[in-house]
N, C-alpha and C positions, 0 to 999 in steps of 0.2 A: 308538869313533866319535861321529860331530859329530852335534846334530841344530841347527836352526834354525828355531824358528815367526817366526812374523808376525802380527801386528791386522792387520787390511784396513783397515774406516775409521783417517781422521787418521793414520795409521800408512804405506800403501805411498800411499795415495789422501789427497788432498788437500781434503779432505767425507769424507763417510758416505752411502754405498754405497743404504743403503735408505733417510734422505730425502731422493733424489732422486730413484732410482725415483718416491716416493709425487706428487713433486715433478712429476714424468716424467708422470704415470698422468692428475695436474691440469691438466698443459697442454694434456692433446692431447681434453681431457674426459670421460676415462672414468668417472672421481671427481669430487665435485659441486667445487668451488674451497671454498667457502665451509666448509662443516665440515670436509673432510680439511685444509685446510690449517693451520687451529688447532688440530687433533688432535695434526696430524702434527708441528708446532710445541711444543706442547707434551708430546707424549713426548719429541724431542729433549730437551729442558729434563730434564725428571725427568732421563733418563741420564748427563743433565753433573749432574746433583745428584747424582747415586749411590739417589735412587727409585724406580729405574724396576719397572715390575712389569713381568718379561718376559712371562709366560704370556697379559696384557691384553694387553700392547703387540703380540704376534705373531698374537691376534684380529685386529689393527687388519690390520694387515701384509700377514697373509695372505689379510683377505679378498675386493681382488679377486681373488686371482687362479682361486676357487674357481668349481667349473662351469664353465669356456671353458674353448678350442678349445686344445692345446698350440701348435696350429698362428699362431695368433692372439698368443698370449702369446707364441711366443718372435720372432712380428715387431717385436708393442711392443719386446722386449729388443735388441734387435736399432738400432733407431735411438735405445734409451738408451742405448748403445754411443756410439751415434758421436752424438750431441746431446750426451749430459750425460759419459762418466764418461770416456772416454779423455782431456777433457782434464784432469781427476782425477790423475793418475795425473803423480805425482813426477817431476820431473827428475832426480831422485838415485835413483828404485827400481832400473834396473838393472841401476849399480853395488850397489848396497845387495843387492842378490841375491845375481847375481857375485860377489861379495865371497865364499861362504857356496857355491861348488860344489863346495866339500870335503864337504861336510854332509846330511844328511837334512831336508832343506827344505819347511813345509808353513805354510798361511795359518789359521787356528786363528778365524775370527770369529760373530757371535751372529748377525749378518746368514743367510740361509736359502739354501741355496744352489742357488735357481733364480735369483734374483737375483747370488751369487756364482761361482757354473760357471765361468762366462763368463768375467768377471775374472781369476778364476784361468789360465785358458789362456788368454788375452793379455799376462796379466805371465810364463808359461809355469813356472808350478808346480806339479806335478802332483799333488801330495796340498792335500787342501783339505778341513778341519773342522769347519761351520756347520752351524746349526739345519735340522733338515731336515723338511721338508714335508708334510702326508702327502696321499699317495693313495690314491685310490678304487678299484672293478674295471674301472673303465671310464682310469684311467691319470690321468680328471681332478685336478687338484690340491679338495680339500676346506673346502679357508678351515682347518684345524687343524696347527699341528704333528706330528711325531711324535719317540718317546723319548724324549730331555735336550737341552731348550736348550741352546746354545755358549756360556756364561754365564755370566758367577763361576766360582764352582767348578765350576758346568759344563764349563767349557772344561776344566779342570787332569780332570775324569772321563771326557771325551769321549776327552782324548787317552792315555790311557793303552788306554780301549780301543781308539784307532786303534794304541794300538803291536801291542797283545794280537794285534788279526786281519794282521801282519805277520809274528805273531812272534818278537815284540822285543816289551822292559820301558824300562821309565824308564830305572830301574839299568843298563840295556848300555849305557848313553851317558858318555862323560869328558867331554864336554865340551854344554851344555847353553846354549843362547842363543832367547829372547822379546824383542817389540820389541813396545811398546808407549803409545797417548798415558794411557792412560784409566787413573784410579783400580779402575774396574772389572774393569783384569785383575791386580790385587794379588795374588788367590790363584795362580796362574801365575805371578806376575810372581821370587816368595817361596820358589818352587819351582826354578826354573829355578838353573845356575848363574850366568850370566852375562846379568843381566837390562836392557834396553837401556829410556829413556823416551823417547817420539817424542812432540820436540813436548809437553809431555807438559801435562796440566792441573795447577792446582794440587796436588791433592789427592799427585794422583802426582810433580811434580814435589816437592814438599815431603820425599816420603820417598824419594826417589830421593837426592838432598839427604842425608840422616837418611844413609842406610844409600852413600853415595858410592857409590852405580850412574851407567854415562854417562849422557848424557841427550846427546840428536842432535837435532839441527836441519836439520828435511829443508825447510823451509822456507826457511831461508835461503837 
């Protein structure tokens, strides 16, 4: 059996869906531009530098969802997909995913499931491992996350839990792939038998060259 895993942001997409979602809400007037634009950019910088506090970031990113009617949020998300997200899908993404048609395929992302679920469906990927936003008894989001965030080592633990829910183990696979752009994903990249660096950041590119990993240029 084969397993093919893909990071989403800056890997299958030419940009960060979480960042663009916040920017979309700012442009709609849902979030105050001065405060949220500055904080959004600051968190994005910390992610790139490897200094992001994932719990602090999730509190920021999930707050706009809290307490709002799901219909309203879903309407915003349809606009986000149309105006912001679809133009970010790499032209090479469909062919890359199709090249693993003989594998069990999943997207593994730190971005929350509300934002990324429709993106995975757009890309035709059935399985998604994402950070889970907590829901209250009324079905509305609380602004908190549930369980382990799918970030750094959390991607590994969430992967094992997901495979277990399917009655599988990581060791069952003879070939395992993971595609990512970020050094934050080194725990999972170093676990699989076929790590691939995609338009990698400098730290990941150095590790990839050191390890002889393939480097894929989606933007070329």
